[in-house]
PyMOL Python script that loads the backbone (N, CA, C, O; Angstrom):
from pymol import cmd

cmd.read_pdbstr("""\
ATOM      1  N   PRO A   1       9.985  -2.596   6.439  1.00  0.00           N
ATOM      2  CA  PRO A   1      10.474  -3.757   7.177  1.00  0.00           C
ATOM      3  C   PRO A   1       9.358  -4.413   7.995  1.00  0.00           C
ATOM      4  O   PRO A   1       8.412  -3.754   8.425  1.00  0.00           O
ATOM      5  N   THR A   2       9.490  -5.696   8.194  1.00  0.00           N
ATOM      6  CA  THR A   2       8.517  -6.426   9.010  1.00  0.00           C
ATOM      7  C   THR A   2       8.734  -6.104  10.481  1.00  0.00           C
ATOM      8  O   THR A   2       9.740  -5.499  10.851  1.00  0.00           O
ATOM      9  N   LEU A   3       7.792  -6.510  11.308  1.00  0.00           N
ATOM     10  CA  LEU A   3       7.937  -6.290  12.747  1.00  0.00           C
ATOM     11  C   LEU A   3       9.166  -7.018  13.285  1.00  0.00           C
ATOM     12  O   LEU A   3       9.909  -6.474  14.102  1.00  0.00           O
ATOM     13  N   ILE A   4       9.376  -8.250  12.824  1.00  0.00           N
ATOM     14  CA  ILE A   4      10.549  -9.009  13.284  1.00  0.00           C
ATOM     15  C   ILE A   4      11.827  -8.289  12.883  1.00  0.00           C
ATOM     16  O   ILE A   4      12.768  -8.209  13.672  1.00  0.00           O
ATOM     17  N   GLU A   5      11.868  -7.764  11.664  1.00  0.00           N
ATOM     18  CA  GLU A   5      13.047  -7.031  11.195  1.00  0.00           C
ATOM     19  C   GLU A   5      13.288  -5.768  12.020  1.00  0.00           C
ATOM     20  O   GLU A   5      14.410  -5.267  12.094  1.00  0.00           O
ATOM     21  N   GLN A   6      12.227  -5.264  12.634  1.00  0.00           N
ATOM     22  CA  GLN A   6      12.359  -4.065  13.467  1.00  0.00           C
ATOM     23  C   GLN A   6      12.631  -4.417  14.935  1.00  0.00           C
ATOM     24  O   GLN A   6      12.708  -3.527  15.783  1.00  0.00           O
ATOM     25  N   GLY A   7      12.773  -5.694  15.228  1.00  0.00           N
ATOM     26  CA  GLY A   7      13.089  -6.112  16.588  1.00  0.00           C
ATOM     27  C   GLY A   7      11.894  -6.431  17.456  1.00  0.00           C
ATOM     28  O   GLY A   7      12.050  -6.644  18.658  1.00  0.00           O
ATOM     29  N   VAL A   8      10.706  -6.470  16.883  1.00  0.00           N
ATOM     30  CA  VAL A   8       9.504  -6.791  17.660  1.00  0.00           C
ATOM     31  C   VAL A   8       9.308  -8.306  17.629  1.00  0.00           C
ATOM     32  O   VAL A   8       9.126  -8.896  16.564  1.00  0.00           O
ATOM     33  N   LYS A   9       9.346  -8.927  18.806  1.00  0.00           N
ATOM     34  CA  LYS A   9       9.194 -10.380  18.893  1.00  0.00           C
ATOM     35  C   LYS A   9       7.838 -10.729  19.499  1.00  0.00           C
ATOM     36  O   LYS A   9       7.245  -9.937  20.232  1.00  0.00           O
ATOM     37  N   ASP A  10       7.367 -11.912  19.184  1.00  0.00           N
ATOM     38  CA  ASP A  10       6.138 -12.459  19.773  1.00  0.00           C
ATOM     39  C   ASP A  10       4.941 -11.530  19.635  1.00  0.00           C
ATOM     40  O   ASP A  10       4.143 -11.404  20.564  1.00  0.00           O
ATOM     41  N   PHE A  11       4.813 -10.888  18.499  1.00  0.00           N
ATOM     42  CA  PHE A  11       3.677  -9.999  18.264  1.00  0.00           C
ATOM     43  C   PHE A  11       2.491 -10.818  17.777  1.00  0.00           C
ATOM     44  O   PHE A  11       2.629 -11.652  16.882  1.00  0.00           O
ATOM     45  N   ALA A  12       1.346 -10.581  18.358  1.00  0.00           N
ATOM     46  CA  ALA A  12       0.114 -11.247  17.927  1.00  0.00           C
ATOM     47  C   ALA A  12      -0.944 -10.188  17.664  1.00  0.00           C
ATOM     48  O   ALA A  12      -1.025  -9.181  18.367  1.00  0.00           O
ATOM     49  N   SER A  13      -1.736 -10.426  16.663  1.00  0.00           N
ATOM     50  CA  SER A  13      -2.788  -9.483  16.302  1.00  0.00           C
ATOM     51  C   SER A  13      -4.075 -10.252  16.074  1.00  0.00           C
ATOM     52  O   SER A  13      -4.047 -11.427  15.705  1.00  0.00           O
ATOM     53  N   GLY A  14      -5.187  -9.601  16.288  1.00  0.00           N
ATOM     54  CA  GLY A  14      -6.464 -10.249  16.061  1.00  0.00           C
ATOM     55  C   GLY A  14      -7.541  -9.223  15.735  1.00  0.00           C
ATOM     56  O   GLY A  14      -7.342  -8.018  15.891  1.00  0.00           O
ATOM     57  N   THR A  15      -8.653  -9.712  15.291  1.00  0.00           N
ATOM     58  CA  THR A  15      -9.798  -8.865  14.995  1.00  0.00           C
ATOM     59  C   THR A  15     -11.038  -9.492  15.613  1.00  0.00           C
ATOM     60  O   THR A  15     -11.012 -10.640  16.056  1.00  0.00           O
ATOM     61  N   TRP A  16     -12.106  -8.741  15.639  1.00  0.00           N
ATOM     62  CA  TRP A  16     -13.368  -9.273  16.113  1.00  0.00           C
ATOM     63  C   TRP A  16     -14.488  -8.633  15.306  1.00  0.00           C
ATOM     64  O   TRP A  16     -14.301  -7.592  14.676  1.00  0.00           O
ATOM     65  N   ALA A  17     -15.638  -9.260  15.334  1.00  0.00           N
ATOM     66  CA  ALA A  17     -16.815  -8.736  14.651  1.00  0.00           C
ATOM     67  C   ALA A  17     -18.026  -9.004  15.526  1.00  0.00           C
ATOM     68  O   ALA A  17     -18.027  -9.934  16.332  1.00  0.00           O
ATOM     69  N   GLY A  18     -19.031  -8.204  15.367  1.00  0.00           N
ATOM     70  CA  GLY A  18     -20.249  -8.392  16.137  1.00  0.00           C
ATOM     71  C   GLY A  18     -21.424  -7.746  15.448  1.00  0.00           C
ATOM     72  O   GLY A  18     -21.261  -6.995  14.486  1.00  0.00           O
ATOM     73  N   ILE A  19     -22.600  -8.038  15.938  1.00  0.00           N
ATOM     74  CA  ILE A  19     -23.832  -7.444  15.420  1.00  0.00           C
ATOM     75  C   ILE A  19     -24.203  -6.296  16.345  1.00  0.00           C
ATOM     76  O   ILE A  19     -24.344  -6.475  17.555  1.00  0.00           O
ATOM     77  N   ILE A  20     -24.356  -5.128  15.765  1.00  0.00           N
ATOM     78  CA  ILE A  20     -24.666  -3.929  16.547  1.00  0.00           C
ATOM     79  C   ILE A  20     -25.928  -3.280  15.984  1.00  0.00           C
ATOM     80  O   ILE A  20     -26.092  -3.165  14.770  1.00  0.00           O
ATOM     81  N   ALA A  21     -26.804  -2.865  16.871  1.00  0.00           N
ATOM     82  CA  ALA A  21     -28.046  -2.188  16.479  1.00  0.00           C
ATOM     83  C   ALA A  21     -28.022  -0.759  17.021  1.00  0.00           C
ATOM     84  O   ALA A  21     -27.304  -0.462  17.976  1.00  0.00           O
ATOM     85  N   PRO A  22     -28.802   0.108  16.415  1.00  0.00           N
ATOM     86  CA  PRO A  22     -28.857   1.485  16.902  1.00  0.00           C
ATOM     87  C   PRO A  22     -29.405   1.564  18.330  1.00  0.00           C
ATOM     88  O   PRO A  22     -30.146   0.683  18.766  1.00  0.00           O
ATOM     89  N   ALA A  23     -29.044   2.599  19.034  1.00  0.00           N
ATOM     90  CA  ALA A  23     -29.579   2.839  20.379  1.00  0.00           C
ATOM     91  C   ALA A  23     -31.098   2.923  20.302  1.00  0.00           C
ATOM     92  O   ALA A  23     -31.661   3.457  19.346  1.00  0.00           O
ATOM     93  N   GLY A  24     -31.741   2.389  21.321  1.00  0.00           N
ATOM     94  CA  GLY A  24     -33.196   2.491  21.390  1.00  0.00           C
ATOM     95  C   GLY A  24     -33.944   1.322  20.771  1.00  0.00           C
ATOM     96  O   GLY A  24     -35.173   1.281  20.830  1.00  0.00           O
ATOM     97  N   VAL A  25     -33.225   0.363  20.173  1.00  0.00           N
ATOM     98  CA  VAL A  25     -33.913  -0.805  19.629  1.00  0.00           C
ATOM     99  C   VAL A  25     -34.499  -1.579  20.815  1.00  0.00           C
ATOM    100  O   VAL A  25     -33.796  -1.823  21.796  1.00  0.00           O
ATOM    101  N   PRO A  26     -35.770  -1.964  20.738  1.00  0.00           N
ATOM    102  CA  PRO A  26     -36.397  -2.667  21.858  1.00  0.00           C
ATOM    103  C   PRO A  26     -35.633  -3.939  22.247  1.00  0.00           C
ATOM    104  O   PRO A  26     -35.099  -4.644  21.391  1.00  0.00           O
ATOM    105  N   LYS A  27     -35.594  -4.214  23.548  1.00  0.00           N
ATOM    106  CA  LYS A  27     -34.886  -5.375  24.079  1.00  0.00           C
ATOM    107  C   LYS A  27     -35.364  -6.671  23.440  1.00  0.00           C
ATOM    108  O   LYS A  27     -34.566  -7.582  23.216  1.00  0.00           O
ATOM    109  N   GLU A  28     -36.639  -6.762  23.149  1.00  0.00           N
ATOM    110  CA  GLU A  28     -37.178  -7.968  22.534  1.00  0.00           C
ATOM    111  C   GLU A  28     -36.517  -8.244  21.179  1.00  0.00           C
ATOM    112  O   GLU A  28     -36.243  -9.393  20.834  1.00  0.00           O
ATOM    113  N   ILE A  29     -36.269  -7.195  20.431  1.00  0.00           N
ATOM    114  CA  ILE A  29     -35.638  -7.343  19.115  1.00  0.00           C
ATOM    115  C   ILE A  29     -34.158  -7.707  19.281  1.00  0.00           C
ATOM    116  O   ILE A  29     -33.646  -8.573  18.572  1.00  0.00           O
ATOM    117  N   VAL A  30     -33.484  -7.050  20.208  1.00  0.00           N
ATOM    118  CA  VAL A  30     -32.075  -7.364  20.469  1.00  0.00           C
ATOM    119  C   VAL A  30     -31.947  -8.823  20.910  1.00  0.00           C
ATOM    120  O   VAL A  30     -31.057  -9.536  20.446  1.00  0.00           O
ATOM    121  N   ASP A  31     -32.825  -9.265  21.795  1.00  0.00           N
ATOM    122  CA  ASP A  31     -32.789 -10.645  22.270  1.00  0.00           C
ATOM    123  C   ASP A  31     -33.048 -11.626  21.126  1.00  0.00           C
ATOM    124  O   ASP A  31     -32.415 -12.679  21.058  1.00  0.00           O
ATOM    125  N   ARG A  32     -33.963 -11.287  20.239  1.00  0.00           N
ATOM    126  CA  ARG A  32     -34.257 -12.160  19.082  1.00  0.00           C
ATOM    127  C   ARG A  32     -33.061 -12.228  18.147  1.00  0.00           C
ATOM    128  O   ARG A  32     -32.715 -13.303  17.659  1.00  0.00           O
ATOM    129  N   MET A  33     -32.428 -11.088  17.895  1.00  0.00           N
ATOM    130  CA  MET A  33     -31.233 -11.079  17.044  1.00  0.00           C
ATOM    131  C   MET A  33     -30.141 -11.951  17.659  1.00  0.00           C
ATOM    132  O   MET A  33     -29.473 -12.707  16.953  1.00  0.00           O
ATOM    133  N   SER A  34     -29.964 -11.845  18.959  1.00  0.00           N
ATOM    134  CA  SER A  34     -28.964 -12.644  19.659  1.00  0.00           C
ATOM    135  C   SER A  34     -29.287 -14.132  19.555  1.00  0.00           C
ATOM    136  O   SER A  34     -28.399 -14.939  19.282  1.00  0.00           O
ATOM    137  N   LEU A  35     -30.530 -14.494  19.765  1.00  0.00           N
ATOM    138  CA  LEU A  35     -30.959 -15.884  19.677  1.00  0.00           C
ATOM    139  C   LEU A  35     -30.697 -16.451  18.281  1.00  0.00           C
ATOM    140  O   LEU A  35     -30.168 -17.554  18.144  1.00  0.00           O
ATOM    141  N   GLU A  36     -31.064 -15.703  17.259  1.00  0.00           N
ATOM    142  CA  GLU A  36     -30.879 -16.175  15.883  1.00  0.00           C
ATOM    143  C   GLU A  36     -29.400 -16.279  15.520  1.00  0.00           C
ATOM    144  O   GLU A  36     -29.004 -17.198  14.803  1.00  0.00           O
ATOM    145  N   ALA A  37     -28.582 -15.351  16.005  1.00  0.00           N
ATOM    146  CA  ALA A  37     -27.138 -15.422  15.760  1.00  0.00           C
ATOM    147  C   ALA A  37     -26.557 -16.662  16.433  1.00  0.00           C
ATOM    148  O   ALA A  37     -25.730 -17.357  15.844  1.00  0.00           O
ATOM    149  N   LYS A  38     -26.982 -16.942  17.661  1.00  0.00           N
ATOM    150  CA  LYS A  38     -26.496 -18.135  18.370  1.00  0.00           C
ATOM    151  C   LYS A  38     -26.909 -19.409  17.641  1.00  0.00           C
ATOM    152  O   LYS A  38     -26.133 -20.362  17.569  1.00  0.00           O
ATOM    153  N   LYS A  39     -28.129 -19.431  17.099  1.00  0.00           N
ATOM    154  CA  LYS A  39     -28.579 -20.588  16.324  1.00  0.00           C
ATOM    155  C   LYS A  39     -27.677 -20.788  15.110  1.00  0.00           C
ATOM    156  O   LYS A  39     -27.249 -21.905  14.819  1.00  0.00           O
ATOM    157  N   ALA A  40     -27.399 -19.710  14.414  1.00  0.00           N
ATOM    158  CA  ALA A  40     -26.549 -19.795  13.225  1.00  0.00           C
ATOM    159  C   ALA A  40     -25.157 -20.289  13.589  1.00  0.00           C
ATOM    160  O   ALA A  40     -24.599 -21.136  12.892  1.00  0.00           O
ATOM    161  N   LEU A  41     -24.591 -19.767  14.675  1.00  0.00           N
ATOM    162  CA  LEU A  41     -23.241 -20.154  15.082  1.00  0.00           C
ATOM    163  C   LEU A  41     -23.178 -21.587  15.591  1.00  0.00           C
ATOM    164  O   LEU A  41     -22.096 -22.171  15.658  1.00  0.00           O
ATOM    165  N   ALA A  42     -24.320 -22.157  15.948  1.00  0.00           N
ATOM    166  CA  ALA A  42     -24.364 -23.545  16.410  1.00  0.00           C
ATOM    167  C   ALA A  42     -24.446 -24.529  15.241  1.00  0.00           C
ATOM    168  O   ALA A  42     -24.287 -25.734  15.433  1.00  0.00           O
ATOM    169  N   ASP A  43     -24.693 -24.024  14.040  1.00  0.00           N
ATOM    170  CA  ASP A  43     -24.803 -24.886  12.862  1.00  0.00           C
ATOM    171  C   ASP A  43     -23.437 -25.499  12.548  1.00  0.00           C
ATOM    172  O   ASP A  43     -22.477 -24.768  12.302  1.00  0.00           O
ATOM    173  N   PRO A  44     -23.339 -26.836  12.553  1.00  0.00           N
ATOM    174  CA  PRO A  44     -22.041 -27.480  12.340  1.00  0.00           C
ATOM    175  C   PRO A  44     -21.365 -27.092  11.016  1.00  0.00           C
ATOM    176  O   PRO A  44     -20.145 -26.932  10.969  1.00  0.00           O
ATOM    177  N   GLU A  45     -22.141 -26.943   9.959  1.00  0.00           N
ATOM    178  CA  GLU A  45     -21.565 -26.579   8.650  1.00  0.00           C
ATOM    179  C   GLU A  45     -20.985 -25.169   8.684  1.00  0.00           C
ATOM    180  O   GLU A  45     -19.878 -24.942   8.195  1.00  0.00           O
ATOM    181  N   LEU A  46     -21.722 -24.224   9.256  1.00  0.00           N
ATOM    182  CA  LEU A  46     -21.218 -22.857   9.356  1.00  0.00           C
ATOM    183  C   LEU A  46     -19.991 -22.819  10.257  1.00  0.00           C
ATOM    184  O   LEU A  46     -18.998 -22.167   9.935  1.00  0.00           O
ATOM    185  N   LYS A  47     -20.060 -23.517  11.384  1.00  0.00           N
ATOM    186  CA  LYS A  47     -18.940 -23.542  12.317  1.00  0.00           C
ATOM    187  C   LYS A  47     -17.677 -24.067  11.633  1.00  0.00           C
ATOM    188  O   LYS A  47     -16.590 -23.519  11.821  1.00  0.00           O
ATOM    189  N   LYS A  48     -17.824 -25.130  10.840  1.00  0.00           N
ATOM    190  CA  LYS A  48     -16.696 -25.699  10.119  1.00  0.00           C
ATOM    191  C   LYS A  48     -16.110 -24.698   9.128  1.00  0.00           C
ATOM    192  O   LYS A  48     -14.891 -24.552   9.040  1.00  0.00           O
ATOM    193  N   LYS A  49     -16.976 -24.007   8.380  1.00  0.00           N
ATOM    194  CA  LYS A  49     -16.507 -23.018   7.407  1.00  0.00           C
ATOM    195  C   LYS A  49     -15.772 -21.870   8.095  1.00  0.00           C
ATOM    196  O   LYS A  49     -14.749 -21.397   7.599  1.00  0.00           O
ATOM    197  N   LEU A  50     -16.287 -21.432   9.218  1.00  0.00           N
ATOM    198  CA  LEU A  50     -15.623 -20.357   9.958  1.00  0.00           C
ATOM    199  C   LEU A  50     -14.262 -20.813  10.472  1.00  0.00           C
ATOM    200  O   LEU A  50     -13.274 -20.086  10.372  1.00  0.00           O
ATOM    201  N   GLU A  51     -14.222 -22.020  11.021  1.00  0.00           N
ATOM    202  CA  GLU A  51     -12.962 -22.543  11.553  1.00  0.00           C
ATOM    203  C   GLU A  51     -11.917 -22.706  10.457  1.00  0.00           C
ATOM    204  O   GLU A  51     -10.728 -22.498  10.699  1.00  0.00           O
ATOM    205  N   GLN A  52     -12.350 -23.077   9.250  1.00  0.00           N
ATOM    206  CA  GLN A  52     -11.424 -23.206   8.120  1.00  0.00           C
ATOM    207  C   GLN A  52     -10.786 -21.865   7.766  1.00  0.00           C
ATOM    208  O   GLN A  52      -9.712 -21.818   7.165  1.00  0.00           O
ATOM    209  N   GLN A  53     -11.451 -20.787   8.140  1.00  0.00           N
ATOM    210  CA  GLN A  53     -10.934 -19.443   7.885  1.00  0.00           C
ATOM    211  C   GLN A  53     -10.193 -18.881   9.092  1.00  0.00           C
ATOM    212  O   GLN A  53      -9.761 -17.728   9.086  1.00  0.00           O
ATOM    213  N   GLY A  54     -10.051 -19.707  10.128  1.00  0.00           N
ATOM    214  CA  GLY A  54      -9.357 -19.257  11.329  1.00  0.00           C
ATOM    215  C   GLY A  54     -10.219 -18.424  12.254  1.00  0.00           C
ATOM    216  O   GLY A  54      -9.705 -17.703  13.108  1.00  0.00           O
ATOM    217  N   ILE A  55     -11.527 -18.519  12.088  1.00  0.00           N
ATOM    218  CA  ILE A  55     -12.456 -17.728  12.891  1.00  0.00           C
ATOM    219  C   ILE A  55     -12.982 -18.563  14.050  1.00  0.00           C
ATOM    220  O   ILE A  55     -13.468 -19.676  13.852  1.00  0.00           O
ATOM    221  N   VAL A  56     -12.883 -18.026  15.249  1.00  0.00           N
ATOM    222  CA  VAL A  56     -13.430 -18.675  16.437  1.00  0.00           C
ATOM    223  C   VAL A  56     -14.696 -17.904  16.819  1.00  0.00           C
ATOM    224  O   VAL A  56     -14.616 -16.794  17.345  1.00  0.00           O
ATOM    225  N   ALA A  57     -15.845 -18.488  16.557  1.00  0.00           N
ATOM    226  CA  ALA A  57     -17.119 -17.835  16.852  1.00  0.00           C
ATOM    227  C   ALA A  57     -17.460 -18.044  18.321  1.00  0.00           C
ATOM    228  O   ALA A  57     -17.427 -19.169  18.819  1.00  0.00           O
ATOM    229  N   MET A  58     -17.790 -16.952  19.013  1.00  0.00           N
ATOM    230  CA  MET A  58     -18.028 -17.043  20.448  1.00  0.00           C
ATOM    231  C   MET A  58     -19.494 -16.932  20.827  1.00  0.00           C
ATOM    232  O   MET A  58     -19.939 -17.660  21.715  1.00  0.00           O
ATOM    233  N   GLY A  59     -20.244 -16.077  20.211  1.00  0.00           N
ATOM    234  CA  GLY A  59     -21.656 -15.951  20.523  1.00  0.00           C
ATOM    235  C   GLY A  59     -21.955 -15.547  21.950  1.00  0.00           C
ATOM    236  O   GLY A  59     -22.509 -16.342  22.709  1.00  0.00           O
ATOM    237  N   THR A  60     -21.607 -14.344  22.330  1.00  0.00           N
ATOM    238  CA  THR A  60     -21.867 -13.858  23.683  1.00  0.00           C
ATOM    239  C   THR A  60     -23.288 -13.321  23.805  1.00  0.00           C
ATOM    240  O   THR A  60     -24.004 -13.207  22.810  1.00  0.00           O
ATOM    241  N   THR A  61     -23.686 -12.996  25.016  1.00  0.00           N
ATOM    242  CA  THR A  61     -24.985 -12.359  25.233  1.00  0.00           C
ATOM    243  C   THR A  61     -24.869 -10.883  24.839  1.00  0.00           C
ATOM    244  O   THR A  61     -23.758 -10.362  24.741  1.00  0.00           O
ATOM    245  N   PRO A  62     -25.992 -10.204  24.612  1.00  0.00           N
ATOM    246  CA  PRO A  62     -25.923  -8.773  24.325  1.00  0.00           C
ATOM    247  C   PRO A  62     -25.216  -7.993  25.438  1.00  0.00           C
ATOM    248  O   PRO A  62     -24.476  -7.047  25.166  1.00  0.00           O
ATOM    249  N   GLU A  63     -25.446  -8.391  26.684  1.00  0.00           N
ATOM    250  CA  GLU A  63     -24.814  -7.689  27.804  1.00  0.00           C
ATOM    251  C   GLU A  63     -23.300  -7.906  27.825  1.00  0.00           C
ATOM    252  O   GLU A  63     -22.541  -6.972  28.086  1.00  0.00           O
ATOM    253  N   GLU A  64     -22.867  -9.125  27.552  1.00  0.00           N
ATOM    254  CA  GLU A  64     -21.430  -9.418  27.494  1.00  0.00           C
ATOM    255  C   GLU A  64     -20.763  -8.647  26.358  1.00  0.00           C
ATOM    256  O   GLU A  64     -19.668  -8.108  26.521  1.00  0.00           O
ATOM    257  N   PHE A  65     -21.430  -8.601  25.212  1.00  0.00           N
ATOM    258  CA  PHE A  65     -20.865  -7.884  24.067  1.00  0.00           C
ATOM    259  C   PHE A  65     -20.791  -6.385  24.350  1.00  0.00           C
ATOM    260  O   PHE A  65     -19.811  -5.729  23.997  1.00  0.00           O
ATOM    261  N   LYS A  66     -21.824  -5.850  24.984  1.00  0.00           N
ATOM    262  CA  LYS A  66     -21.824  -4.432  25.339  1.00  0.00           C
ATOM    263  C   LYS A  66     -20.676  -4.107  26.274  1.00  0.00           C
ATOM    264  O   LYS A  66     -20.022  -3.076  26.123  1.00  0.00           O
ATOM    265  N   ALA A  67     -20.426  -4.985  27.247  1.00  0.00           N
ATOM    266  CA  ALA A  67     -19.318  -4.778  28.180  1.00  0.00           C
ATOM    267  C   ALA A  67     -17.980  -4.852  27.444  1.00  0.00           C
ATOM    268  O   ALA A  67     -17.059  -4.098  27.759  1.00  0.00           O
ATOM    269  N   PHE A  68     -17.866  -5.751  26.468  1.00  0.00           N
ATOM    270  CA  PHE A  68     -16.642  -5.897  25.689  1.00  0.00           C
ATOM    271  C   PHE A  68     -16.370  -4.653  24.854  1.00  0.00           C
ATOM    272  O   PHE A  68     -15.249  -4.145  24.829  1.00  0.00           O
ATOM    273  N   VAL A  69     -17.399  -4.170  24.173  1.00  0.00           N
ATOM    274  CA  VAL A  69     -17.258  -3.013  23.277  1.00  0.00           C
ATOM    275  C   VAL A  69     -17.130  -1.725  24.078  1.00  0.00           C
ATOM    276  O   VAL A  69     -16.376  -0.826  23.705  1.00  0.00           O
ATOM    277  N   GLY A  70     -17.861  -1.640  25.166  1.00  0.00           N
ATOM    278  CA  GLY A  70     -17.888  -0.406  25.952  1.00  0.00           C
ATOM    279  C   GLY A  70     -19.013   0.498  25.480  1.00  0.00           C
ATOM    280  O   GLY A  70     -19.613   0.280  24.428  1.00  0.00           O
ATOM    281  N   GLU A  71     -19.274   1.486  26.260  1.00  0.00           N
ATOM    282  CA  GLU A  71     -20.362   2.410  25.904  1.00  0.00           C
ATOM    283  C   GLU A  71     -19.825   3.684  25.344  1.00  0.00           C
ATOM    284  O   GLU A  71     -20.596   4.576  24.991  1.00  0.00           O
TER     285      GLU A  71
END
""", "prot")
cmd.dss("prot")
cmd.show_as("cartoon", "prot")
cmd.util.cbc("prot")
cmd.orient("prot")
């Protein structure tokens, strides 16, 4: 049975994705990866393709992403 059939109303679900590197990668490399990802996400053509798939690209800083994911 579906969630609605089971009495669950107003259920929302979502996913997220991010770029993760192994521990110990130098900050300079992490910062470069972040910069290049932000450049890619700023591309109007890529942004349009992502939006057509229902994807909202956010492009956070490495520190913001680390706080989101947790340690």
